[in-house]
C-alpha positions, -999 to 999 in steps of 0.1 A, spaced: 950 128 248 938 163 243 926 153 209 906 126 224 891 149 250 882 174 223 867 147 202 848 134 231 835 169 240 827 176 204 807 143 202 790 151 235 780 185 222 769 170 189 748 144 208 732 170 229 724 192 199 710 162 181 688 153 212 676 189 214 668 190 177 650 156 178 631 167 209 619 199 192 612 186 158 603 150 164 594 140 199 573 170 209 551 170 178 546 132 182 537 136 218 514 165 209 497 143 183 493 115 207 479 138 234 455 153 209 444 119 197 439 108 233 418 139 240 397 132 209 392 96 220 382 107 255 359 133 240 343 107 217 339 83 247 323 110 267 300 119 239 292 83 233 284 79 270 262 110 269 243 97 238 239 63 254 225 79 286 201 100 265 190 69 246 185 50 279 164 80 292 143 81 261 139 44 261 128 45 298 104 74 289 90 54 259 85 23 281 68 43 308 45 59 282 37 25 267 28 12 302 5 42 306 -11 36 272 -15 -1 279 -30 6 313 -54 32 297 -63 8 270 -70 -20 296 -92 4 316 -111 15 284 -114 -21 273 -128 -30 308 -153 -1 306 -164 -11 271 -168 -47 282 -188 -36 312 -210 -14 290 -215 -43 265 -225 -66 294 -250 -40 306 -264 -37 271 -266 -74 267 -284 -77 301 -308 -50 290 -315 -67 256 -320 -100 274 -344 -85 299 -363 -68 271 -365 -101 251 -377 -119 282 -403 -93 289 -415 -95 253 -415 -133 254 -435 -132 286 -459 -107 272 -463 -127 240 -468 -159 259 -494 -142 281 -512 -129 250 -511 -164 234 -524 -180 266 -552 -155 268 -561 -160 232 -560 -198 236 -582 -195 267 -606 -173 248 -607 -196 218 -612 -226 242 -641 -208 259 -657 -200 225 -652 -236 214 -667 -248 246 -697 -225 242 -701 -236 205 -698 -272 215 -723 -268 243 -747 -251 219 -741 -277 193 -744 -305 218 -778 -292 229 -790 -289 193 -775 -323 185 -790 -339 216 -824 -325 207 -822 -338 172 -811 -372 184 -840 -373 209 -865 -364 182 -852 -391 159 -850 -417 186 -884 -408 200 -898 -399 166 -914 -368 177 -907 -331 180 -901 -314 212 
């Protein structure tokens, strides 16, 4: 029985030494590696979240800037369109004025030519009527 008790105690001490050695040389390094890996994964996740946040901020900034640029372009386009419409109106007014002036000049010229033609016809009519009267009456006036 004593032999059994000593063998049991020896096996128990042997088991405890084995557990202690395994803990020091196997379990603690494995747990340390797992903890380090978990810390690296958490650090990578935090860094990824930070980079994602920065990307979102830059994207929001980019979109805001694009909205400003588009609004500025729309304002500039509106101003240019308004200026073009004003220039178009000025050109049309000038063309109308020139057309009216030209038409007035043509009407005046036609009226003058008609008056000259009327005078010439009146003078020719008098001469012609005198000649006709002379021929019809056979004498000179």
